[in-house]
N, C-alpha and C positions, 0 to 999 in steps of 0.2 A: 549450425543449420539456418541459414539464410531463408527468412520467409518472406515471398511476395507481399507487397503490400496492400495488393487486393485480397489474398488469402486472409491476412491479419485482420485486415478491417471486416470481413464477414466473420472472423474468428471471433472479435470482438464483438460484433453484434448479436451473434449466437450465445456468448457466454452471458452479455448484459441480460439478454433475453432470459436466460434460465435461472439466473441471478433474482430477476424479479418475481419469476413464476414461483419460485421456492419460497421467497420471503413474503410473499401477498399475506397479509394479515398475521404476521409472526409481531407482536410487539417488541420482544425482547432486543436490544442492541446487540447483544452477546451471540446471540444466534445468527443475526442477520450477518454480522461480521465473519462469525466461521463458516457460516455458509458461502461467501464471498471469497474468503481466503481459500477455501476448500477446491471450487469451482474454477477461480482463476490458476491456481496451480495446477490443477489436472489439465486445465486447457493449453497452458504454455511452458510445461516442464518440455525440456528439461532447460530452456532460458530463464524461467523463473525458479532459482533456485531457494529461495525462500520469501514467502509471503504469508503476511500478516499485519495485523494491527498493535498499534500501540497506543491504550487509552489515557486520556487525560486522568489522573488522579484525582478524585473530589477531594481528598484529604491535603494534596499538594497541587494545586492548581496550575505549578510553573513546571510539572514533572509528568512523564510518559511512564506508564506500565504495561508491562506487555499484556497483550490479550491473544486473541486466539490466532494461531498461524499454524502453517504447513512447511515443516523443513527440519534443519538441525539447530541447536538450542540458542535461543535468542537472548538477545540483554535482558535484564530483568527489570531495570528502570533506566531512561535517559533523562536526563534535566533539559529544559528548552534552550539551555546556554552553549550546549555540545552535540557537536555530531549532525549528521544530513535529518535525521528524525527530530531533532531538537530546532533546526533551522526552519523546518517546514511548519511546528507548533508554532514557534514563535512569530515567524513573517506571515502566516496563513495563505502560503500559496507553495505549489508545488515545486519539489528540489527534483531537477533530473541532473545525474552526475555519471558521466561517461568513464570516468575512472576516479576510483574512491580512492586511489595511492597520492592523488593530486590534491585532495583535500585536507588542510593541516589538522581538523578538529575530526576528521573522520574515527567514528567509534568502530574497532573491529568485532563484532560480536564473533562473527565466523571468518579466519584468514583466508578462505576461498572466495571470499566476495571480492569482484572487482569493477562492477558497476552496479546502479540503484538509482530507484525512483521511487519519492515518497509525496503522496498525495493527502493533504489536509481533508478530514471528516467534518462536516458542520450538520446542526441539527436544524431544526425548521425555524429556530430563532436565529440563525445566524453562528451560534455558538459553536466552538470548536469542541467537539469530542474526543474525536481520537486521529492519527493517521494511519495511511497503509502504506506499509513500506515492502517492496518487491526489491529484492537484492538476484544478482545473476554472477556467476562465475565468468562469464564473458564479458569481454571490457566492449564498450560502447554498444552495450544490449538494447538500450532503450531511445527512442526519438519523440519527435512530435505528436506521430501518431499514436503510441502508447500511452503518452500523457494526455491528449485530448479525450481517447476511450477511456482512460482510468479515471480521469475527473468526473467524466457523464456517468458512470460507474459508481464513485464516491457520492456524489450529489444524489443520488435516488436512495442510498443505502438506509437513510433517517427519514427521507422527505415523503417516500411513498407508502401505500397502505395496501 
């Protein structure tokens, strides 16, 4: 299903507003992440096949551990040295992958995934806390508009009250 860019922008504005309304005053990062994963997955299904967060493990700060998500079984742990999620965590920048099969170190948590976007999530002190990982069964499912909107949502997740 191809979505008109104006419709997609409006949908992102609506879901961003909804996420902020629900997380307002919520101190728990896990609750904030669960809310965002749920609302994003619902808003963009079926294009968003897997939507969730990998958290920086406080015991192993060079490894991600699965957090709140919507979708099929996710990888439990991802080192910063591997895969698209690891690259986003290691580099601190969004990874937009139009075809995961073209990435040599892609970690196939689910073989149905064909494209992926991973956005780093920072706290108020600019410390990496998590990454938002969104997979699609469609190739080339994500673009610069998705990247910009998801980065804006992630920038607010741990910085607004």
